[in-house]
C-alpha positions as CSV (number, residue, x, y, z in Angstrom):
1,X,-13.3,0.0,3.1
2,X,-13.5,1.6,-0.3
3,X,-10.4,1.7,-2.5
4,X,-9.1,2.9,-5.8
5,X,-6.9,0.9,-8.2
6,X,-3.7,2.8,-8.8
7,X,-2.7,3.6,-12.4
8,X,-0.2,5.9,-14.1
9,X,-3.2,8.2,-14.7
10,X,-4.2,8.0,-11.1
11,X,-0.8,8.1,-9.2
12,X,-0.3,7.1,-5.6
13,X,0.5,9.8,-3.1
14,X,3.4,9.5,-0.7
15,X,2.4,7.9,2.6
16,X,-0.8,6.4,1.1
17,X,-2.1,3.2,2.6
18,X,-2.3,0.5,0.0
19,X,-3.2,-3.1,-0.3
20,X,-1.6,-5.7,-2.5
21,X,-3.6,-7.1,-5.4
22,X,-1.3,-10.1,-5.8
23,X,1.0,-12.2,-3.7
24,X,4.7,-11.2,-3.5
25,X,6.2,-14.5,-2.4
26,X,9.8,-13.2,-2.7
27,X,9.0,-10.8,0.2
28,X,6.7,-13.2,2.1
29,X,3.6,-11.0,1.3
30,X,0.1,-12.1,0.4
31,X,-2.6,-10.5,-1.6
32,X,-4.6,-8.1,0.6
33,X,-1.8,-7.1,3.0
34,X,-1.7,-3.4,3.7
35,X,1.4,-1.2,3.6
36,X,2.5,2.4,3.3
37,X,4.0,4.1,0.2
38,X,7.4,5.5,1.3
39,X,9.1,6.3,-2.1
40,X,8.3,6.9,-5.8
41,X,10.8,4.9,-7.8
42,X,9.3,5.7,-11.2
43,X,5.9,6.9,-12.5
44,X,4.6,3.3,-12.3
45,X,6.6,1.8,-9.4
46,X,6.6,2.7,-5.7
47,X,8.4,1.3,-2.6
48,X,6.0,0.1,0.0
49,X,6.8,-0.6,3.7
50,X,4.9,-3.4,5.4
51,X,5.0,-3.5,9.2
52,X,4.0,-6.1,11.9
53,X,1.6,-5.5,14.7
54,X,4.4,-3.9,16.8
55,X,5.2,-1.4,14.1
56,X,8.5,-3.1,13.1
57,X,9.3,-3.3,9.4
58,X,8.8,-6.8,8.1
59,X,9.2,-6.1,4.4
60,X,10.1,-3.3,2.0
61,X,9.0,-4.0,-1.6
62,X,9.2,-2.3,-5.0
63,X,5.6,-2.7,-6.3
64,X,4.1,-1.8,-9.6
65,X,1.2,0.7,-9.2
66,X,-1.1,-1.7,-11.1
67,X,-0.6,-4.2,-8.3
68,X,-1.9,-1.9,-5.6
69,X,-5.2,-0.7,-4.4
70,X,-5.2,2.7,-2.6
71,X,-7.2,2.5,0.6
72,X,-9.2,5.4,1.9
73,X,-9.7,5.1,5.6
74,X,-12.6,7.1,7.0
75,X,-12.2,7.9,10.7
76,X,-15.1,6.9,13.0
77,X,-16.6,9.9,14.7
78,X,-16.1,10.1,18.4
79,X,-19.3,10.1,20.5
80,X,-19.2,12.6,23.4
């Protein structure tokens, strides 16, 4: 799954799927966990929602853009 490191020059879009580049132990989150950007708090900080397998929010975290990798999910074509 290709990704792009977020920077102030390469801002993160709202609702982008991102992965953590470092652990956030204060939120119980580990490097590599994926979440969704739900708010821009500043040019370099976003709020990310992390959900469990049932879609329930398990953590909301303020994360520096430099600690995120923007994931680009390519849909798999349907075979008829």
